[in-house]
C-alpha positions, 0 to 999 in steps of 0.5 A: 499498499503506498502511503501519501504525503501527509501519512509519510510526514505522520510516520516520520514524526511519529519515528521521532518521538518514539526514538526522542522518548526511548533513547535520549539521554536525561539528566538523571539516574533511576535505582528501581527494585532489581532481583534475587540470584541464587549464590549457588550460581555465583559461588564454587566451593571444593567438595561442596555439599547438598544444602536444603535451602538457598542463599541469595543475594539481592540487586538494585537495578540501575540506568541512565534516564530517557523522557520514557523512563523518567515517565515510568519512574515518576508512577511506579512505587519505589522507583528513585529518580536522582540527578546524575551527578549524585550517581557519577560523581564529577570527572568519574566516567561510567567506565571508571564507576563500574571498575570501582564497584568491581573493585569494591565487590572483589573486596567483599568477596575477600572479607566473607572468606576471612569472616566465614573462614573464621566463624567456622574455625576452617583452614585459612592463612593471612599475610598482612603487607602493609597498607595502601593509601586509597584517597587523600583527604582534601586540606589535611597534612597528607594530601600534598605528600601521600598519593593512592597507590602508596604502601605505608609499612611502618609509622614511627619505626612501628610496622604497620599491618593492617589499616587499623594499626595505623588508626591505633596508633595515631588515635590518642595523639594530639594535633600538630604532633609529627609522626614519620611514615615509611612507605612505597611507591612504584619500588622506592622507598620514602620516609616523611614526617607528617603533622597530625590534624584535626578532621574538618567533620570532628575532633579526631586527628589523623593526616587524612588518609583513606587506607585499605589492608594489603592481605593475601589470603589463602583457604582450604577448601578452595573457594571461588567467585563468578559475580560477572558485572555486579558490583559494590559491596553489599553481597558481603553478608550473604557470601560469607553465610554461604561459604559458611554453611559449606564449611561446617556440618550443621546445614544452617539453611533449614531448607529456606530461602535465605536472602540478605544484604549487607557490606561485611568488614574483616570484623564481621561487622554487618554494614547499612547499605543503599537501596533497601526497600528495593531489595525488600520488594526482589526478594519477595518477588523471589518468595524469600522466607528470610531477609537479613538487614544491617541495624546499624543506624544510617541517617534516619532510620536502620536499614532493618527499619526501612526493610521492615517499613516496606515488607509491611506497605508490599503486605509481604509474608518475608521474616525481616531479621536485624543483624549487626555482626555476621555471628548474628545471622549465624545464631539466629539460623541455628534457632529457626528449627527450634 
């Protein structure tokens, strides 16, 4: 059928409009409920045993806003629209942001290994090799002296094996006290005196650096992760629960579908994360039985409190369980069948 000029014009304008609302990028980013992923798909452990239940990590979806997606998000509950500069810090490209998120994921996997193996009293060997500088605080003494990637090995001739060693050492010192920091940079050794100063946001003193401990972790049985493009630190708790359950004779899954979220540090603390409301919705869609949520206060409400409110709002049967430490989750699971 041959179209008239008027019909062709209408068709052309329609295609332009559809293309615009579907593809044009607005200066916003949209966060949406993600999904619950069975950790059997991600974690591989030698001599694996069968579990009656299952463990799941929860994700938050995210994408740049187009006019169409913006409109849908405006009409949908638990879809957050934020300015793009809040989702992507100034000067950080999408590729750099993605790389950082994957690095956080790798760190959460290592922390989960350490916490799970130590809680299960399993075979683990940790070698500490100093601390890396992740960043410096603008305006603080270290800002003009240390660089990202520097490896700090000593302070005042005292070995620095872990980040906590340095923080404990300067904690009780006073403002304007000098400390001598020994560090490596590109295979060269340096020794610099750095004066302590008060941080802008509180009365604590320090030199103004963000640190990460340089560890080598070896475990038996061998554990491998295949998390693909999933990034961020919030799967730490669930990684550790999955691994712990494989290391012990007792099956703490109790035939249940278990999910949770929370950044796990090397001491076993379960720290707050973002997007908990969206993760509750993801868990509910997958018919999860138990959801662990960090109960440390974050801003106005804890993750646990927000999770409870969201579950009530969507009329979910989810059992929301508050945790502050990894051991809290283990203790709870061991009492489920009592």
